[in-house]
N, C-alpha and C positions, 0 to 999 in steps of 0.2 A: 480307345474304348475297351472296357473290360470284357473279357471273354468268360463265360459260365459253361460248365460242363454237367450234363445230366448223366450220371454214371450209375450203373445197375449193381446193387448189392443185395444178394439173396443167400439165405441160409441153406445147407445141404438138403434139409427137407423140402425147399422150395425149388431146387434147381431141376430143371427139365432137360437143358441142353447137355449132351453127353461127351462133348469134344475134349473136356480136360477134367481134372479133378477140383477145379475151383481154387479160392485163394483164401487166405486167413485175414479176412478184413475185420477191422473194428471201426465201424462207420464214424464214431464220434472222434477218432484218433488218426486212423490211416487207411488207405484204400490201396490195393495192389492190382497191377496187371502186367502184361508182357508183351514183347513185340509180336506175338501172334494176333493181337487185337487190332482192328482197324482204328486209326487215329492215335496209335500208341505213343507217337513222337510229337503230338502237337500240344499236349497239355504242358502248361508252363507254370513256374513259381509266379504267384501273384493272380492267377486265375481263380475264379470262384468254382468250387466243386460241391455240386448238390446231389446227394444220395438218394435213391428210391428203390422200393422193392417191387415195382411194377404196379402196386396198388396205391401207394401214397408216398409223399415226401417223407424222409427219414430226419433230414437236417442238411446243413450246408456250413461251409467254412472257406476261409482263404488258404490256398496252398503256400505254406512257409518254406517248404523243402521237398525235393523229390530225390529220393535215394535210388540209385541204380546198382544193378549187379547182374550176376549170370548164375544160371542153374540148368540142370537137366531136367527137362519136363517130359511127361508121358502125355502123348496125344492119342485119342481114340477116333476110330472111323468105321464107317459101315463096311462089313466084309465083302459085300457085292460091288458097290461102286466106288469105294474108298473114300467117300466125301465124309467130312466131319459134321454134317448137318443132320443130326438124328436126336430124337426125344424119347424120354422115358414114358412108358404107359402106366398109368397108376393101377389100374385094375385088370387090364387084359395081359395075356401071355401070347407070345414072347415078350420080354420086358421092354425092348427098344424097337422103334419104328423110324426107318429112314424117310427123311422129307425129299430125297432126291430120286429115289427109286423104290419100288414097292417092297423092299426087303424088310423082314421082321426077324429080330434075333435076340438071343439072351446074352450072348458074349461078343462085344465089339472087338474089332481088330485094334492093334496098338502099335505104337513105335515111339521112340525116344528122339528128342532134339535139343540141341543147346539153345537157350533163349536169353535174351536180355530181360531183365526184370525191372519194374518201377514201383516204387511206394511212396504216395504222397503223405506228407505230414500237415495236417490242418487243425489239430486239436485245440490249439490256443485260441482260435476264433471260432470254434464250433458253436452253432446255434442249432438246438433241437427243435426241429420243425415238423415233428411226427403228427401226420394227419391234416396239416394245414392246407395243402393242395393234393388233390387225388390224381390218379394216373393220367386221366384224359386232360386235366388242366395242365400237367407237366409237359405231356407230349406237345401240346399246343405252343409251348414257349421254346420248343427246339427249332433250330434252322430248318431241319427237315422233319416235321411232325410224324411222318409215316416210317421213318427209320426204325430199323430193328437192332441197331448197333448198341453194344454195352456202354460205349463212350460216344455220347451224343452232343456237339456243339450247341450252344445256345446264347443268347444275349443276356448279360447280367441285367441290364435295364429293364427287360421284360419280366424276368424273375423278381426284381426288386419291386417293381410296381405291382405285382401280383400280390406280393406280400404286403405291400404298404396299403393295398385296398382292403386288407383283412384287419378288422381292428383289433384282433388279439395279439398283434405283434407291434411292440414298441420300439421304433426306430429313432426315438427323439434324440438319444445321444449320438447320433450321427452328425449332428450339428452342434458345434461347441464354440464357445467365445474366442477361442484362439483363431477363428477364421478372420477376425477382424485384423490380427497381426499380419496376415499375409496380404492386406490390401493397402493401398495408399491412402494419405489423409483425405478426408471429405472436403469438397469444395462446393461452393453454390452452383447448382445445376441449371440456373435460370436462362442462361444462354445457351444451354446444349452442351457446353463444353465443361471440362473438369468433373465429369461423372465418375463417381467411383467404380472401379473395375471389380466386378464380383468374381471371386476365386471360383474355379470349377473343379472337375475331377470327382473321384469318389474316395471314401475312406470306409473301411470296414470296422465294426465295433461289436462287442459282445452285446447281445440283446436278450431280453426276457420274454418268453412267450407264454401264452395262457393254455395249459393243458386242458383238452376237453372243449375248447372254444368252438371248434368247427361242429361238434356234435350239439352243443348248445344252441347254436345259430340254427341248424337244421331242425331240431325240436321246435324252435319257434316258428319256423316256416311251415312245418307240418301242422301246427296248432292254428296258425292264423292267415297263412298264405303270403302273398307278396302285399302286405298291408302294413303301413306305418300307424302305430296306435294313436298317434296324434294328428296326422295330416291325410291318411287314407291310402288308397292303392298306389303303390311305388314299385318301379322295376327292382328285381332282387339285388342287383349290383349296387344300388344306392341304399340298400337296407342294412343296418348293422344290428347285432344282438346287443342290446343295452342292458346291463345289470342295473337293477334298481337300488343297489347297494354298493359298497366299495369292495369290488372284487380283489383289489390289491391287498386289502386288509384280511379279508376272510378266506381267500384261496379255495372258495366252494361255490359250485353252481347249485344254488339253492332251487329246489322244484318251484315253479311258478315265481321266480325271482328276476324274471327279465321280460322285456317286450322288445318288439321290432321297432326301431325308430330310424327315420331318414338321417343320413350321415350328419348334416348340419345341425338337426334337432337333437341328435345324440350328443354332439359336442355341447350345446347350449344346456341341455339337461345336466351333464356331468358338472357344468360350472354353476348349476343352480339358477340359471337365468329362465329356465321354463320348469314348470312343476305342476303337480295336480293338488288343489287345495282340499284337504281332507274334510273340511267342513261343507264344501259345496259339491265335491266331486268333479270339479270343473278345472279346465286348464288355465294357468296364469302365466303371463310373461312378464319380466320386470319392465320398468318404464323405459329403460335404455332401447329395448327391443320394439317399443310401441312405435317408433318413428319408421319401422319398416313394415309395410302392409302385409308381406308374406307371413310375418310373425303376428302381427296385430290382429289378423283374422282368426287366429287360434284362441285368443284371449276370451275366456268366459264359454268356450265350447267344451262339451264332454268329450272324453276319449272315444275314438271310433272303433274300439274293440271292447268286448265284454270282459270286465275286470273281475278277477276272483278275489276272495277275501285276503289271500296271501299277497296279491299285488297291492291291495289297498293298504296293507301293514307297512309294506316296504315304502310305497309312495308317501304315506304319512310320515315316515321317519326321514325320507328325503326332504320333504317340506320343512320339517322342524330344523333340519341341520342348516339349510340355507336361508330360511326366512322366519327366524324365530319371532322377530318383532316387526315384519314387514306390513305395511299398510296395504290393504287390497284395494286395486283400482277397479271400480264397477265396470263390467263389459259394456254397459250401456253408455259410458262415457268415452269410449274409444271408437274413432272413426276408422273403419277397416280400409277406407280408400287412402287416407292420408296418415293414419296411424297417429293422429293428434289427440291428446286427452282433453276433453272439453269440459266446460262448467266449473 
């Protein structure tokens, strides 16, 4: 089972802990630590490394190499209790305050020691995930959510699932056709024997993320609350921020260019199987979906949120793209219970 590590990367201006001078990290390429850090020897090649700055995810990658070395390092400590647990005070003086004793001081004690250094190389698989998950969400994915360590173990499966649940991340290229080459020939499974064995495991790949998607979704939640525009009140975890146009082509979050849609409805909307008829202002689903009562009941209904003129323009363009010559099925001919088109 793949191991993931949530590792802290902060700039000098954000550093509070005063026990050392920090590291020369470039989050998208490498991350450095040494043997004074708890868990320093547990990180291994092939592990997933996810970097954050306490507020949000910065990105993640797979460790391809770990360089080791040695250097003389300056360590700092409280002059009173000799502990390294002290923090900078941003506005008050003296500058430093010890967390282990009442001491406050401007100049910490110091000493040097030889340390083993480590540097991960993960740039080839780096995925920019800035803002996709916040600090609270990331802590919950750790084996010990309340841990204060800089290197925190987590399960890759939890992190992966959290990203897969966020529609702004495209993991489609994790599944490729060559999976079939790893499996035996298909035989008839009628007797329960000869069923094809499905290859397992994980594979990392470069993925593309939508910058600003989290903010776009939060804006829609602020505007409409936890409401699917087509089906009504829905838990936030089942709502996605749906662009009413092709974001892949435009790369812009247009103002009033999106609505909250339930996960399944969003997928069908993107395929053009659900849309809003600009002539009637009502939702229509294609005939293939009318066999499913859950979607048949939407046919002929008005959206459940108030649409602005901008929404209507985007929805009309969506309709014309997918249904330029489509014949409309009157709502009166659809049985909500069975989905059967009558008459």
